[in-house]
C-alpha positions as CSV (number, residue, x, y, z in Angstrom):
1,M,-16.3,37.3,-72.2
2,E,-15.0,34.5,-70.1
3,D,-11.4,33.5,-70.5
4,A,-10.5,29.8,-71.2
5,R,-9.6,29.0,-67.6
6,S,-12.9,30.4,-66.3
7,A,-14.9,28.7,-68.9
8,L,-13.2,25.3,-68.1
9,L,-13.7,25.9,-64.4
10,T,-17.4,26.6,-64.9
11,R,-17.9,23.4,-66.8
12,I,-15.9,21.4,-64.2
13,V,-17.9,22.9,-61.3
14,D,-21.2,22.0,-63.1
15,D,-19.9,18.5,-63.7
16,V,-18.7,18.1,-60.1
17,A,-22.2,19.3,-58.9
18,A,-23.8,16.6,-61.0
19,H,-21.4,13.7,-60.5
20,G,-19.1,14.6,-57.6
21,M,-15.3,14.6,-57.8
22,G,-14.7,11.4,-55.9
23,S,-11.6,9.5,-57.0
24,R,-12.1,10.4,-60.7
25,S,-8.8,11.1,-62.4
26,L,-8.1,14.4,-64.1
27,R,-8.4,12.5,-67.4
28,E,-11.9,11.3,-66.6
29,L,-13.0,14.7,-65.3
30,A,-11.5,16.5,-68.3
31,A,-13.2,14.0,-70.7
32,S,-16.5,14.5,-68.9
33,V,-16.4,18.3,-69.6
34,G,-15.1,18.0,-73.2
35,S,-11.5,18.9,-72.5
36,S,-8.2,17.1,-72.0
37,H,-6.2,16.5,-68.9
38,R,-3.4,18.5,-70.4
39,M,-5.6,21.6,-70.5
40,V,-6.7,21.0,-66.9
41,L,-3.1,20.8,-65.9
42,Y,-2.2,23.8,-67.9
43,H,-4.9,25.9,-66.2
44,F,-4.7,24.5,-62.7
45,G,-1.3,22.9,-62.3
46,S,-2.4,19.8,-60.5
47,R,-5.4,18.0,-58.9
48,E,-4.8,20.0,-55.8
49,G,-4.8,23.2,-57.8
50,L,-8.0,22.3,-59.5
51,V,-9.6,21.4,-56.1
52,A,-8.5,24.8,-54.7
53,A,-9.9,26.6,-57.7
54,I,-13.3,24.8,-57.4
55,V,-13.4,25.5,-53.7
56,A,-12.5,29.2,-54.2
57,W,-15.2,29.5,-56.9
58,V,-17.9,27.8,-54.7
59,E,-16.9,29.8,-51.6
60,Q,-17.1,33.0,-53.6
61,S,-20.5,32.2,-54.9
62,Q,-21.7,31.4,-51.3
63,R,-20.3,34.7,-50.0
64,D,-22.1,36.4,-52.9
65,L,-25.3,34.6,-51.8
66,L,-24.8,35.8,-48.3
67,R,-24.8,39.4,-49.5
68,D,-27.8,38.8,-51.7
69,L,-29.8,37.2,-48.9
70,A,-28.9,40.0,-46.6
71,A,-30.5,42.5,-49.0
72,D,-33.7,40.5,-48.7
73,T,-34.1,40.4,-44.9
74,D,-33.7,42.6,-41.8
75,D,-33.3,39.6,-39.4
76,P,-29.7,38.3,-39.0
77,G,-31.0,35.0,-37.6
78,E,-33.2,34.5,-40.6
79,L,-30.2,35.3,-42.8
80,I,-28.1,32.7,-41.1
81,M,-30.8,30.0,-41.4
82,R,-31.5,30.9,-45.1
83,L,-27.8,30.6,-45.9
84,W,-27.6,27.3,-44.0
85,E,-30.5,25.9,-46.0
86,R,-28.5,26.6,-49.2
87,V,-25.0,25.5,-48.0
88,S,-26.3,22.3,-46.4
89,A,-28.4,21.2,-49.4
90,P,-27.5,17.8,-50.9
91,E,-26.3,19.4,-54.2
92,L,-23.6,21.2,-52.4
93,R,-22.2,18.2,-50.5
94,P,-19.6,17.4,-53.2
95,F,-18.3,20.9,-52.7
96,V,-18.4,20.7,-49.0
97,R,-16.3,17.6,-49.2
98,L,-13.8,19.3,-51.5
99,F,-13.6,22.3,-49.1
100,F,-12.5,20.0,-46.3
101,E,-10.2,18.1,-48.6
102,A,-8.6,21.4,-49.8
103,A,-8.3,22.7,-46.2
104,A,-6.5,19.5,-45.2
105,A,-4.2,19.5,-48.2
106,R,-3.3,23.2,-47.5
107,G,-2.3,22.4,-44.0
108,L,-3.9,24.6,-41.4
109,T,-0.7,25.5,-39.6
110,D,0.1,28.9,-41.1
111,A,-2.3,31.3,-39.4
112,S,-1.0,34.2,-41.4
113,D,-2.4,32.6,-44.6
114,D,-6.1,32.8,-43.8
115,G,-7.9,32.5,-47.1
116,L,-10.5,30.3,-45.5
117,T,-12.1,32.5,-42.9
118,A,-11.1,36.1,-43.6
119,P,-13.1,36.3,-46.7
120,W,-16.2,35.2,-44.7
121,V,-15.5,37.8,-42.1
122,D,-15.4,40.5,-44.9
123,A,-18.6,39.2,-46.5
124,S,-20.3,39.1,-43.1
125,F,-19.4,42.7,-42.5
126,D,-21.0,43.6,-45.8
127,A,-24.1,41.6,-44.8
128,A,-24.2,43.3,-41.4
129,A,-24.0,46.7,-43.1
130,L,-27.0,45.8,-45.3
131,L,-28.8,44.7,-42.1
132,G,-27.8,47.9,-40.4
133,I,-26.1,46.1,-37.5
134,E,-22.7,46.0,-36.0
135,I,-21.0,42.7,-35.4
136,D,-17.8,41.6,-33.7
137,P,-15.2,39.8,-35.9
138,A,-14.9,37.2,-33.2
139,E,-18.6,36.5,-33.4
140,I,-18.3,36.0,-37.1
141,R,-15.4,33.6,-36.8
142,L,-17.4,31.7,-34.2
143,G,-20.4,31.5,-36.5
144,V,-18.2,30.3,-39.4
145,A,-16.6,27.7,-37.2
146,V,-20.0,26.5,-36.0
147,A,-21.4,26.3,-39.5
148,R,-18.3,24.4,-40.7
149,G,-18.5,22.0,-37.8
150,L,-22.1,21.3,-38.5
151,L,-21.4,20.8,-42.2
152,L,-18.8,18.2,-41.2
153,D,-21.5,16.6,-39.1
154,V,-23.8,16.5,-42.1
155,L,-21.1,14.9,-44.2
156,A,-20.4,12.3,-41.5
157,S,-23.9,11.5,-40.6
158,G,-25.8,12.2,-43.8
159,E,-28.4,13.9,-41.8
160,V,-29.2,17.6,-42.1
161,E,-32.0,18.0,-39.6
162,P,-30.0,17.4,-36.4
163,A,-27.4,19.9,-37.6
164,T,-30.1,22.4,-38.6
165,Q,-31.6,22.1,-35.1
166,A,-28.2,22.7,-33.5
167,L,-27.7,25.8,-35.7
168,R,-31.2,27.0,-34.6
169,L,-30.0,26.6,-31.0
170,Y,-26.8,28.5,-31.7
171,V,-28.7,31.3,-33.4
172,A,-31.1,31.5,-30.4
173,Q,-28.2,31.7,-28.0
174,W,-26.5,34.4,-30.1
175,R,-29.7,36.4,-30.2
176,A,-30.1,36.1,-26.4
177,A,-26.5,37.3,-26.0
178,Q,-27.1,40.3,-28.2
179,R,-30.0,41.4,-26.0
180,T,-27.8,41.5,-22.9
């Protein structure tokens, strides 16, 4: 059974997926999901706390997707492209925007507090194990950085295909480096 916070977060994530977060106030967002801004504040503390919770929820679901996709392929390049197809989809753009908003709000100066990349490194090791391959943590970090940079490009340009082609090039270069 879901607790009240999780149930509220699920409704908010669904609402943000449908309508975006934009500049809506907590009152507007709460009303849209049948709650009150006081309950949102009680469970999340602030708008920043809510954004962080949404981002954490979406990021976790994307890491779970990575593991699920890894179970369905034996090709790491295909896995990367299938995950990209999902994370670059128009319906995830509100969450991609929130990710960058949350990262900026957090301040990226404290390298010891790496809740943004370390979980992806762990999930990628899980995926690599399912694929039966070994991978270097630096390669994973580079891949995460490339994907995030390309997602930022998609947000700025509104165009997915050029970023997808760039990712295909990155994957081809990574594969070539693996063979040497």
